[in-house]
C-alpha atoms as an extended CHARMM CRD file, in Angstrom:
* protein
*
       270  EXT
         1         1  MET       CA            132.9790000000     -182.1050000000       85.1940000000  PROA      1               0.0000000000
         2         2  ASN       CA            133.5810000000     -183.2210000000       88.8970000000  PROA      2               0.0000000000
         3         3  ARG       CA            137.2660000000     -183.3120000000       88.4110000000  PROA      3               0.0000000000
         4         4  ALA       CA            137.0520000000     -179.6060000000       86.8140000000  PROA      4               0.0000000000
         5         5  LEU       CA            134.8270000000     -178.4710000000       89.6610000000  PROA      5               0.0000000000
         6         6  ALA       CA            137.2240000000     -180.1170000000       92.3840000000  PROA      6               0.0000000000
         7         7  LEU       CA            140.2110000000     -178.3610000000       90.7390000000  PROA      7               0.0000000000
         8         8  ILE       CA            138.5310000000     -175.0920000000       90.6370000000  PROA      8               0.0000000000
         9         9  THR       CA            137.4740000000     -175.3150000000       94.3520000000  PROA      9               0.0000000000
        10        10  LEU       CA            140.8430000000     -176.3960000000       94.9830000000  PROA      10              0.0000000000
        11        11  LEU       CA            142.7560000000     -173.4660000000       93.3980000000  PROA      11              0.0000000000
        12        12  PHE       CA            140.0730000000     -171.1150000000       94.9590000000  PROA      12              0.0000000000
        13        13  ALA       CA            141.0510000000     -172.2840000000       98.5160000000  PROA      13              0.0000000000
        14        14  PHE       CA            144.6130000000     -172.1580000000       97.7800000000  PROA      14              0.0000000000
        15        15  SER       CA            144.3000000000     -168.4960000000       96.5550000000  PROA      15              0.0000000000
        16        16  PHE       CA            143.0710000000     -167.5450000000      100.0380000000  PROA      16              0.0000000000
        17        17  THR       CA            145.6570000000     -169.3620000000      101.9400000000  PROA      17              0.0000000000
        18        18  SER       CA            148.8980000000     -169.0020000000      100.1200000000  PROA      18              0.0000000000
        19        19  CYS       CA            148.7430000000     -165.2550000000       99.2300000000  PROA      19              0.0000000000
        20        20  GLU       CA            149.7540000000     -162.9740000000      102.1590000000  PROA      20              0.0000000000
        21        21  ASP       CA            151.3680000000     -160.0800000000      100.3080000000  PROA      21              0.0000000000
        22        22  VAL       CA            149.2600000000     -156.9120000000      100.1610000000  PROA      22              0.0000000000
        23        23  VAL       CA            148.4870000000     -155.8790000000       96.6540000000  PROA      23              0.0000000000
        24        24  ASN       CA            147.8220000000     -152.3080000000       95.8840000000  PROA      24              0.0000000000
        25        25  LEU       CA            145.5460000000     -152.0700000000       92.5990000000  PROA      25              0.0000000000
        26        26  ASP       CA            146.3200000000     -149.3180000000       90.2640000000  PROA      26              0.0000000000
        27        27  LEU       CA            142.8640000000     -147.4910000000       90.5650000000  PROA      27              0.0000000000
        28        28  GLU       CA            141.5730000000     -144.8870000000       88.5460000000  PROA      28              0.0000000000
        29        29  THR       CA            141.0200000000     -141.3590000000       90.2270000000  PROA      29              0.0000000000
        30        30  GLY       CA            137.4520000000     -140.0690000000       89.3790000000  PROA      30              0.0000000000
        31        31  GLU       CA            136.9290000000     -136.2490000000       89.3360000000  PROA      31              0.0000000000
        32        32  THR       CA            136.6950000000     -134.6490000000       92.8700000000  PROA      32              0.0000000000
        33        33  LYS       CA            133.4490000000     -133.9930000000       94.3600000000  PROA      33              0.0000000000
        34        34  LEU       CA            132.0860000000     -132.0020000000       97.2760000000  PROA      34              0.0000000000
        35        35  VAL       CA            130.6170000000     -134.1460000000       99.9700000000  PROA      35              0.0000000000
        36        36  VAL       CA            128.0160000000     -132.6070000000      102.4120000000  PROA      36              0.0000000000
        37        37  ASP       CA            127.0300000000     -134.1550000000      105.6360000000  PROA      37              0.0000000000
        38        38  ALA       CA            124.0180000000     -131.9310000000      106.5010000000  PROA      38              0.0000000000
        39        39  GLU       CA            122.1680000000     -133.5660000000      109.2480000000  PROA      39              0.0000000000
        40        40  ILE       CA            119.6210000000     -131.3350000000      111.4130000000  PROA      40              0.0000000000
        41        41  LEU       CA            119.0880000000     -133.5710000000      114.3670000000  PROA      41              0.0000000000
        42        42  TRP       CA            116.7130000000     -132.3750000000      116.9660000000  PROA      42              0.0000000000
        43        43  LYS       CA            116.9590000000     -134.5010000000      120.0250000000  PROA      43              0.0000000000
        44        44  LYS       CA            113.9350000000     -134.7340000000      122.2570000000  PROA      44              0.0000000000
        45        45  GLY       CA            114.4600000000     -132.9160000000      125.4260000000  PROA      45              0.0000000000
        46        46  THR       CA            116.6970000000     -130.3560000000      123.6790000000  PROA      46              0.0000000000
        47        47  THR       CA            116.0220000000     -126.9220000000      122.1540000000  PROA      47              0.0000000000
        48        48  GLY       CA            117.7910000000     -128.0890000000      119.0010000000  PROA      48              0.0000000000
        49        49  ASN       CA            119.4410000000     -124.6810000000      118.6960000000  PROA      49              0.0000000000
        50        50  GLU       CA            123.1100000000     -126.1060000000      118.2200000000  PROA      50              0.0000000000
        51        51  GLN       CA            123.6760000000     -127.8650000000      114.8970000000  PROA      51              0.0000000000
        52        52  THR       CA            126.5270000000     -128.7760000000      112.6150000000  PROA      52              0.0000000000
        53        53  ILE       CA            127.2600000000     -129.3000000000      108.9180000000  PROA      53              0.0000000000
        54        54  LYS       CA            130.5540000000     -130.6870000000      107.6130000000  PROA      54              0.0000000000
        55        55  ILE       CA            131.8780000000     -130.1210000000      104.2060000000  PROA      55              0.0000000000
        56        56  SER       CA            134.7020000000     -132.0970000000      102.5840000000  PROA      56              0.0000000000
        57        57  LYS       CA            135.7460000000     -133.4790000000       99.3610000000  PROA      57              0.0000000000
        58        58  THR       CA            136.2720000000     -137.0460000000       97.7990000000  PROA      58              0.0000000000
        59        59  ALA       CA            139.7360000000     -138.4220000000       97.9330000000  PROA      59              0.0000000000
        60        60  PRO       CA            141.5160000000     -141.2390000000       96.1030000000  PROA      60              0.0000000000
        61        61  TYR       CA            140.8290000000     -144.9390000000       97.5010000000  PROA      61              0.0000000000
        62        62  TYR       CA            144.3720000000     -145.1830000000       99.4520000000  PROA      62              0.0000000000
        63        63  SER       CA            144.2510000000     -141.6430000000      100.6210000000  PROA      63              0.0000000000
        64        64  GLY       CA            144.7230000000     -141.7830000000      104.3130000000  PROA      64              0.0000000000
        65        65  SER       CA            142.7150000000     -138.5820000000      104.8580000000  PROA      65              0.0000000000
        66        66  THR       CA            139.6230000000     -136.7350000000      103.8160000000  PROA      66              0.0000000000
        67        67  PRO       CA            140.2150000000     -133.1320000000      102.4100000000  PROA      67              0.0000000000
        68        68  LYS       CA            137.9880000000     -130.6450000000      104.2580000000  PROA      68              0.0000000000
        69        69  VAL       CA            136.3770000000     -127.4920000000      102.6090000000  PROA      69              0.0000000000
        70        70  SER       CA            137.1380000000     -124.2790000000      104.5140000000  PROA      70              0.0000000000
        71        71  GLY       CA            136.0050000000     -120.7860000000      103.4660000000  PROA      71              0.0000000000
        72        72  ALA       CA            132.4290000000     -121.9090000000      102.3850000000  PROA      72              0.0000000000
        73        73  GLN       CA            129.3020000000     -119.6630000000      103.0380000000  PROA      73              0.0000000000
        74        74  VAL       CA            126.6520000000     -121.8250000000      104.5350000000  PROA      74              0.0000000000
        75        75  ARG       CA            122.9890000000     -121.0400000000      105.6680000000  PROA      75              0.0000000000
        76        76  VAL       CA            119.5930000000     -122.5990000000      106.0320000000  PROA      76              0.0000000000
        77        77  GLU       CA            116.3150000000     -120.7240000000      105.4850000000  PROA      77              0.0000000000
        78        78  ASN       CA            112.7800000000     -122.0280000000      106.7290000000  PROA      78              0.0000000000
        79        79  SER       CA            109.5250000000     -121.2510000000      105.1240000000  PROA      79              0.0000000000
        80        80  ASN       CA            108.8600000000     -118.3770000000      107.2820000000  PROA      80              0.0000000000
        81        81  GLY       CA            112.1210000000     -116.6430000000      105.7760000000  PROA      81              0.0000000000
        82        82  ASP       CA            114.2940000000     -116.9090000000      108.9540000000  PROA      82              0.0000000000
        83        83  VAL       CA            117.8050000000     -117.4530000000      108.2360000000  PROA      83              0.0000000000
        84        84  PHE       CA            120.1520000000     -119.4830000000      110.3280000000  PROA      84              0.0000000000
        85        85  THR       CA            123.9750000000     -118.8130000000      109.4140000000  PROA      85              0.0000000000
        86        86  PHE       CA            126.5530000000     -121.7200000000      109.9190000000  PROA      86              0.0000000000
        87        87  ASN       CA            130.1070000000     -120.3300000000      110.6320000000  PROA      87              0.0000000000
        88        88  GLU       CA            133.2640000000     -122.2390000000      110.2580000000  PROA      88              0.0000000000
        89        89  THR       CA            134.7590000000     -123.3110000000      113.8140000000  PROA      89              0.0000000000
        90        90  GLU       CA            137.3740000000     -125.5560000000      112.1330000000  PROA      90              0.0000000000
        91        91  ALA       CA            138.4380000000     -126.8220000000      108.8820000000  PROA      91              0.0000000000
        92        92  GLY       CA            135.2530000000     -127.9220000000      107.2360000000  PROA      92              0.0000000000
        93        93  ILE       CA            133.1280000000     -127.8490000000      110.2430000000  PROA      93              0.0000000000
        94        94  TYR       CA            130.4090000000     -125.1550000000      110.3430000000  PROA      94              0.0000000000
        95        95  LYS       CA            127.8290000000     -124.5140000000      113.2770000000  PROA      95              0.0000000000
        96        96  CYS       CA            125.0660000000     -122.7210000000      114.1870000000  PROA      96              0.0000000000
        97        97  ASN       CA            123.9770000000     -121.8430000000      117.6170000000  PROA      97              0.0000000000
        98        98  ASN       CA            120.6190000000     -120.5170000000      117.2180000000  PROA      98              0.0000000000
        99        99  PHE       CA            118.7290000000     -122.6860000000      114.8460000000  PROA      99              0.0000000000
       100       100  VAL       CA            115.1490000000     -123.0370000000      115.3350000000  PROA      100             0.0000000000
       101       101  PRO       CA            113.4990000000     -126.6360000000      114.5910000000  PROA      101             0.0000000000
       102       102  VAL       CA            109.8190000000     -126.7320000000      113.9080000000  PROA      102             0.0000000000
       103       103  ILE       CA            108.2180000000     -130.2040000000      112.9770000000  PROA      103             0.0000000000
       104       104  ASN       CA            106.8330000000     -130.4610000000      109.4220000000  PROA      104             0.0000000000
       105       105  MET       CA            108.1500000000     -126.9710000000      108.4260000000  PROA      105             0.0000000000
       106       106  ASP       CA            110.3620000000     -126.6420000000      105.0270000000  PROA      106             0.0000000000
       107       107  TYR       CA            113.8960000000     -125.8000000000      105.3060000000  PROA      107             0.0000000000
       108       108  LYS       CA            116.1530000000     -124.9340000000      102.6150000000  PROA      108             0.0000000000
       109       109  LEU       CA            120.2450000000     -125.4490000000      102.4760000000  PROA      109             0.0000000000
       110       110  PHE       CA            122.4870000000     -122.9140000000      100.5380000000  PROA      110             0.0000000000
       111       111  ILE       CA            125.9980000000     -123.5290000000      100.2980000000  PROA      111             0.0000000000
       112       112  THR       CA            128.6510000000     -121.4770000000       98.1920000000  PROA      112             0.0000000000
       113       113  ALA       CA            132.1700000000     -123.3280000000       98.2080000000  PROA      113             0.0000000000
       114       114  GLU       CA            135.0840000000     -123.2070000000       95.7410000000  PROA      114             0.0000000000
       115       115  GLY       CA            132.9470000000     -120.8090000000       93.3150000000  PROA      115             0.0000000000
       116       116  GLN       CA            130.0910000000     -123.2400000000       93.1020000000  PROA      116             0.0000000000
       117       117  SER       CA            126.5120000000     -122.9420000000       94.6880000000  PROA      117             0.0000000000
       118       118  TYR       CA            124.5710000000     -125.8700000000       95.9280000000  PROA      118             0.0000000000
       119       119  THR       CA            121.2100000000     -125.9080000000       97.4270000000  PROA      119             0.0000000000
       120       120  ALA       CA            118.6780000000     -128.5740000000       98.9580000000  PROA      120             0.0000000000
       121       121  THR       CA            115.2250000000     -128.6170000000      100.4080000000  PROA      121             0.0000000000
       122       122  GLU       CA            113.7790000000     -130.8360000000      102.9970000000  PROA      122             0.0000000000
       123       123  LYS       CA            111.0510000000     -131.0570000000      105.6730000000  PROA      123             0.0000000000
       124       124  LEU       CA            111.7330000000     -131.6020000000      109.2860000000  PROA      124             0.0000000000
       125       125  THR       CA            110.1620000000     -135.1410000000      110.2140000000  PROA      125             0.0000000000
       126       126  ALA       CA            109.0190000000     -135.9680000000      113.7930000000  PROA      126             0.0000000000
       127       127  THR       CA            109.3140000000     -139.4180000000      115.7150000000  PROA      127             0.0000000000
       128       128  ASN       CA            107.6450000000     -141.0690000000      118.6530000000  PROA      128             0.0000000000
       129       129  PRO       CA            109.6530000000     -141.6410000000      121.5400000000  PROA      129             0.0000000000
       130       130  ILE       CA            111.3030000000     -145.0720000000      122.7250000000  PROA      130             0.0000000000
       131       131  ASN       CA            108.9670000000     -146.6450000000      125.0680000000  PROA      131             0.0000000000
       132       132  LYS       CA            111.2830000000     -149.5620000000      126.4940000000  PROA      132             0.0000000000
       133       133  ILE       CA            114.3500000000     -151.3390000000      125.9350000000  PROA      133             0.0000000000
       134       134  GLU       CA            114.3270000000     -154.9660000000      126.7370000000  PROA      134             0.0000000000
       135       135  GLN       CA            117.6780000000     -157.3430000000      126.9390000000  PROA      135             0.0000000000
       136       136  LYS       CA            117.8800000000     -161.1710000000      126.4770000000  PROA      136             0.0000000000
       137       137  ILE       CA            120.3600000000     -163.8670000000      125.3860000000  PROA      137             0.0000000000
       138       138  VAL       CA            119.7090000000     -165.3010000000      121.9740000000  PROA      138             0.0000000000
       139       139  PRO       CA            121.7980000000     -167.7580000000      119.6910000000  PROA      139             0.0000000000
       140       140  ASP       CA            123.4710000000     -166.2510000000      116.5830000000  PROA      140             0.0000000000
       141       141  PHE       CA            124.0110000000     -167.6880000000      113.1650000000  PROA      141             0.0000000000
       142       142  GLY       CA            126.6370000000     -169.8970000000      114.4520000000  PROA      142             0.0000000000
       143       143  GLY       CA            124.8290000000     -171.1190000000      117.6230000000  PROA      143             0.0000000000
       144       144  GLU       CA            126.7150000000     -169.0840000000      120.1100000000  PROA      144             0.0000000000
       145       145  ASP       CA            124.8060000000     -166.8530000000      122.5240000000  PROA      145             0.0000000000
       146       146  VAL       CA            124.8080000000     -163.0860000000      122.1710000000  PROA      146             0.0000000000
       147       147  ILE       CA            122.9770000000     -160.4330000000      123.9490000000  PROA      147             0.0000000000
       148       148  GLU       CA            120.3970000000     -158.8250000000      122.0710000000  PROA      148             0.0000000000
       149       149  LEU       CA            118.6130000000     -155.4740000000      122.7470000000  PROA      149             0.0000000000
       150       150  THR       CA            115.0130000000     -154.6550000000      121.4130000000  PROA      150             0.0000000000
       151       151  PHE       CA            113.3790000000     -151.1940000000      121.8710000000  PROA      151             0.0000000000
       152       152  TYR       CA            109.8440000000     -150.2870000000      121.2060000000  PROA      152             0.0000000000
       153       153  TYR       CA            107.9220000000     -147.2690000000      120.0450000000  PROA      153             0.0000000000
       154       154  ASN       CA            104.4360000000     -146.3120000000      118.9350000000  PROA      154             0.0000000000
       155       155  ASP       CA            103.8730000000     -145.6100000000      115.1700000000  PROA      155             0.0000000000
       156       156  PRO       CA            101.2610000000     -142.9620000000      114.4560000000  PROA      156             0.0000000000
       157       157  ALA       CA             97.9970000000     -144.3070000000      112.5850000000  PROA      157             0.0000000000
       158       158  ASP       CA             97.1070000000     -141.2800000000      110.5680000000  PROA      158             0.0000000000
       159       159  GLN       CA            100.4750000000     -141.1660000000      108.6910000000  PROA      159             0.0000000000
       160       160  VAL       CA            103.0770000000     -143.0210000000      106.6940000000  PROA      160             0.0000000000
       161       161  ASN       CA            106.2480000000     -143.2400000000      108.5500000000  PROA      161             0.0000000000
       162       162  PHE       CA            109.8980000000     -143.9660000000      108.0170000000  PROA      162             0.0000000000
       163       163  TYR       CA            112.7960000000     -144.3830000000      110.5540000000  PROA      163             0.0000000000
       164       164  VAL       CA            116.3490000000     -144.5520000000      110.6650000000  PROA      164             0.0000000000
       165       165  THR       CA            118.0870000000     -145.7330000000      113.6210000000  PROA      165             0.0000000000
       166       166  ASP       CA            121.9340000000     -145.9980000000      114.5450000000  PROA      166             0.0000000000
       167       167  TYR       CA            123.8310000000     -147.8050000000      117.3920000000  PROA      167             0.0000000000
       168       168  GLN       CA            127.0680000000     -146.5260000000      118.7200000000  PROA      168             0.0000000000
       169       169  SER       CA            129.1350000000     -148.2720000000      121.1780000000  PROA      169             0.0000000000
       170       170  GLU       CA            132.9310000000     -148.6160000000      122.2720000000  PROA      170             0.0000000000
       171       171  PHE       CA            132.9640000000     -152.2370000000      120.4020000000  PROA      171             0.0000000000
       172       172  LEU       CA            131.8210000000     -150.6580000000      117.3120000000  PROA      172             0.0000000000
       173       173  ILE       CA            134.3470000000     -148.8970000000      114.9360000000  PROA      173             0.0000000000
       174       174  TYR       CA            131.5100000000     -147.4250000000      113.1280000000  PROA      174             0.0000000000
       175       175  PRO       CA            127.8910000000     -146.8890000000      113.9530000000  PROA      175             0.0000000000
       176       176  GLU       CA            125.3960000000     -149.5580000000      112.6310000000  PROA      176             0.0000000000
       177       177  TYR       CA            122.3390000000     -148.5350000000      111.0650000000  PROA      177             0.0000000000
       178       178  GLU       CA            118.7600000000     -149.9720000000      110.8970000000  PROA      178             0.0000000000
       179       179  ILE       CA            115.8260000000     -148.6500000000      108.7450000000  PROA      179             0.0000000000
       180       180  THR       CA            112.1420000000     -149.1810000000      109.3380000000  PROA      180             0.0000000000
       181       181  ASN       CA            108.8830000000     -148.4110000000      108.0130000000  PROA      181             0.0000000000
       182       182  ASP       CA            105.5210000000     -148.8990000000      109.0140000000  PROA      182             0.0000000000
       183       183  ASP       CA            104.1890000000     -150.7420000000      105.8600000000  PROA      183             0.0000000000
       184       184  PHE       CA            103.0030000000     -153.7900000000      108.1580000000  PROA      184             0.0000000000
       185       185  TYR       CA            102.8700000000     -151.9680000000      111.4830000000  PROA      185             0.0000000000
       186       186  ASN       CA            100.7040000000     -148.8750000000      110.7520000000  PROA      186             0.0000000000
       187       187  GLY       CA             99.4510000000     -147.2540000000      114.1200000000  PROA      187             0.0000000000
       188       188  ASN       CA            100.8160000000     -150.4330000000      116.1790000000  PROA      188             0.0000000000
       189       189  GLU       CA            103.8050000000     -150.5800000000      118.5040000000  PROA      189             0.0000000000
       190       190  ILE       CA            107.1910000000     -151.1880000000      116.6400000000  PROA      190             0.0000000000
       191       191  SER       CA            109.9540000000     -153.4550000000      118.0450000000  PROA      191             0.0000000000
       192       192  THR       CA            113.6030000000     -153.0050000000      116.5710000000  PROA      192             0.0000000000
       193       193  ARG       CA            116.4180000000     -155.7050000000      117.5130000000  PROA      193             0.0000000000
       194       194  PHE       CA            120.1750000000     -155.0800000000      117.6600000000  PROA      194             0.0000000000
       195       195  SER       CA            122.9730000000     -157.6520000000      118.5680000000  PROA      195             0.0000000000
       196       196  HSD       CA            126.4520000000     -157.9360000000      118.1580000000  PROA      196             0.0000000000
       197       197  GLU       CA            129.0540000000     -160.7750000000      118.9870000000  PROA      197             0.0000000000
       198       198  ASP       CA            131.2850000000     -158.1610000000      120.7730000000  PROA      198             0.0000000000
       199       199  MET       CA            128.5040000000     -156.8460000000      122.9910000000  PROA      199             0.0000000000
       200       200  LYS       CA            128.8450000000     -157.5950000000      126.8260000000  PROA      200             0.0000000000
       201       201  ALA       CA            127.7660000000     -156.4080000000      130.3150000000  PROA      201             0.0000000000
       202       202  GLY       CA            129.1720000000     -153.0160000000      131.1360000000  PROA      202             0.0000000000
       203       203  ASN       CA            129.0600000000     -151.5680000000      127.5150000000  PROA      203             0.0000000000
       204       204  THR       CA            126.8870000000     -148.5450000000      126.7670000000  PROA      204             0.0000000000
       205       205  VAL       CA            124.8880000000     -148.4640000000      123.4550000000  PROA      205             0.0000000000
       206       206  LYS       CA            123.5650000000     -145.0990000000      122.5340000000  PROA      206             0.0000000000
       207       207  ILE       CA            120.4480000000     -145.6490000000      120.3630000000  PROA      207             0.0000000000
       208       208  THR       CA            119.4480000000     -142.7860000000      118.1270000000  PROA      208             0.0000000000
       209       209  HSD       CA            115.9990000000     -143.2540000000      116.6440000000  PROA      209             0.0000000000
       210       210  ARG       CA            115.0060000000     -140.9060000000      114.0080000000  PROA      210             0.0000000000
       211       211  GLY       CA            111.8000000000     -139.7570000000      112.1270000000  PROA      211             0.0000000000
       212       212  VAL       CA            113.0380000000     -139.3570000000      108.3880000000  PROA      212             0.0000000000
       213       213  SER       CA            111.2140000000     -138.3460000000      104.9710000000  PROA      213             0.0000000000
       214       214  LYS       CA            110.4450000000     -141.2010000000      102.4070000000  PROA      214             0.0000000000
       215       215  ASN       CA            113.0100000000     -139.8610000000      100.1910000000  PROA      215             0.0000000000
       216       216  PHE       CA            115.6410000000     -139.9320000000      102.8330000000  PROA      216             0.0000000000
       217       217  PHE       CA            114.7890000000     -143.4180000000      103.6250000000  PROA      217             0.0000000000
       218       218  ASN       CA            114.9430000000     -144.5350000000      100.0720000000  PROA      218             0.0000000000
       219       219  TYR       CA            118.3250000000     -142.8660000000       99.7400000000  PROA      219             0.0000000000
       220       220  TRP       CA            119.8390000000     -144.4660000000      102.9060000000  PROA      220             0.0000000000
       221       221  LYS       CA            118.3720000000     -147.8190000000      101.8780000000  PROA      221             0.0000000000
       222       222  LEU       CA            120.3590000000     -147.5430000000       98.6770000000  PROA      222             0.0000000000
       223       223  ILE       CA            123.7240000000     -146.6350000000      100.7600000000  PROA      223             0.0000000000
       224       224  LEU       CA            123.0300000000     -149.4810000000      103.1020000000  PROA      224             0.0000000000
       225       225  GLU       CA            122.5870000000     -152.0330000000      100.4070000000  PROA      225             0.0000000000
       226       226  ALA       CA            125.8390000000     -150.7650000000       98.3860000000  PROA      226             0.0000000000
       227       227  SER       CA            127.8120000000     -150.9120000000      101.8090000000  PROA      227             0.0000000000
       228       228  ASN       CA            126.7230000000     -154.4570000000      102.5760000000  PROA      228             0.0000000000
       229       229  SER       CA            126.6820000000     -155.7430000000       98.8000000000  PROA      229             0.0000000000
       230       230  ASN       CA            128.1650000000     -158.9860000000       97.6950000000  PROA      230             0.0000000000
       231       231  PRO       CA            131.8000000000     -158.2340000000       96.5540000000  PROA      231             0.0000000000
       232       232  PHE       CA            131.3220000000     -160.3900000000       93.3770000000  PROA      232             0.0000000000
       233       233  GLN       CA            128.2660000000     -158.5050000000       92.4960000000  PROA      233             0.0000000000
       234       234  VAL       CA            128.3710000000     -155.3740000000       89.8550000000  PROA      234             0.0000000000
       235       235  PRO       CA            129.4980000000     -152.2430000000       91.8200000000  PROA      235             0.0000000000
       236       236  PRO       CA            126.6600000000     -149.9840000000       92.3950000000  PROA      236             0.0000000000
       237       237  GLY       CA            126.5770000000     -146.5490000000       90.6450000000  PROA      237             0.0000000000
       238       238  ASN       CA            127.0560000000     -143.0140000000       92.4450000000  PROA      238             0.0000000000
       239       239  ILE       CA            124.1390000000     -142.7260000000       94.5340000000  PROA      239             0.0000000000
       240       240  ARG       CA            122.7500000000     -139.2100000000       94.2650000000  PROA      240             0.0000000000
       241       241  GLY       CA            121.3050000000     -137.2050000000       97.2370000000  PROA      241             0.0000000000
       242       242  ASN       CA            119.0070000000     -134.0390000000       97.2040000000  PROA      242             0.0000000000
       243       243  ILE       CA            121.8150000000     -131.5210000000       97.1600000000  PROA      243             0.0000000000
       244       244  ILE       CA            121.9520000000     -129.5730000000       93.6970000000  PROA      244             0.0000000000
       245       245  ASN       CA            124.7720000000     -127.6970000000       92.0220000000  PROA      245             0.0000000000
       246       246  THR       CA            123.0230000000     -124.5850000000       90.7600000000  PROA      246             0.0000000000
       247       247  THR       CA            126.1050000000     -123.4060000000       89.1760000000  PROA      247             0.0000000000
       248       248  ASN       CA            126.7470000000     -126.5100000000       87.2760000000  PROA      248             0.0000000000
       249       249  THR       CA            124.2840000000     -129.3360000000       87.1590000000  PROA      249             0.0000000000
       250       250  ASN       CA            126.7200000000     -131.6710000000       85.7170000000  PROA      250             0.0000000000
       251       251  ASN       CA            129.2140000000     -131.1020000000       88.8410000000  PROA      251             0.0000000000
       252       252  THR       CA            127.0170000000     -132.9390000000       91.5570000000  PROA      252             0.0000000000
       253       253  ALA       CA            127.6810000000     -133.0560000000       95.2310000000  PROA      253             0.0000000000
       254       254  PHE       CA            127.5100000000     -136.0880000000       97.3090000000  PROA      254             0.0000000000
       255       255  GLY       CA            125.4480000000     -136.3040000000      100.6130000000  PROA      255             0.0000000000
       256       256  TYR       CA            121.8590000000     -135.6240000000      101.7470000000  PROA      256             0.0000000000
       257       257  PHE       CA            120.2810000000     -132.5470000000      103.6110000000  PROA      257             0.0000000000
       258       258  ARG       CA            117.7420000000     -134.0560000000      106.0070000000  PROA      258             0.0000000000
       259       259  LEU       CA            116.1540000000     -132.6200000000      109.1400000000  PROA      259             0.0000000000
       260       260  CYS       CA            115.0780000000     -135.2820000000      111.7210000000  PROA      260             0.0000000000
       261       261  GLU       CA            113.5990000000     -135.3420000000      115.1630000000  PROA      261             0.0000000000
       262       262  ALA       CA            115.0620000000     -138.1010000000      117.1890000000  PROA      262             0.0000000000
       263       263  ASP       CA            114.9230000000     -139.9470000000      120.5880000000  PROA      263             0.0000000000
       264       264  GLN       CA            118.2080000000     -140.7300000000      122.0420000000  PROA      264             0.0000000000
       265       265  VAL       CA            118.9370000000     -143.4510000000      124.5830000000  PROA      265             0.0000000000
       266       266  ASP       CA            122.1020000000     -144.5530000000      126.3520000000  PROA      266             0.0000000000
       267       267  TYR       CA            121.5540000000     -148.0760000000      127.3560000000  PROA      267             0.0000000000
       268       268  LEU       CA            123.7670000000     -149.7100000000      129.8990000000  PROA      268             0.0000000000
       269       269  VAL       CA            124.1800000000     -153.1690000000      128.8780000000  PROA      269             0.0000000000
       270       270  LYS       CA            123.4790000000     -155.5530000000      131.9740000000  PROA      270             0.0000000000
């Protein structure tokens, strides 16, 4: 038994050290789907009038580009009946310059693209501002010293709250995300930590702290779990958002229409 285990271990290690050729797998190409990136983000201290919605399509795994969807009709209506039109400014990019954000108001998204109609409904969710940001040196998992940032904010005591935070900086290829709820912190000050082995003095870290709905929180939790999943686990299925195809319910779209108030801070690492 020990000999067999040793042989398997040796073969496993050899497979990682001896193979240098790039192998492209012959993957099946699924049905092309619409992808809607529709985040209405109202940053504190701004009017929130300028908003952007991006529409694209899924592409094969080895494709070097993402197909943009042009010619779509995009609008958002609030529960008062006000209509905000998003006009295409470049391929797949639709912008509105007169949006009016109102906390706790319901908004409905309407998209007509390539002969199909889509819709989604969501409420604009508030957040409390960041009180302060602290910086210190801590050991990472390997024992090396890294810079850690901790920001603090107050959680309202009279409601259940959910938060999504992203960090952007020159040392990050993509934003890093953190999700938080107030299950154990309701009505108290909450602290959220961020560290990275490549973060150093002189870097600027943009922290965007959002209030989000429970449904979007659960959706984003599944997205993060899928993106960080063990490669040896069973691959997760397609994660459904809140965008519904009213022309053909079987032809679903990817993405989630969400409206978030956010506090955004640019922190200079010392």
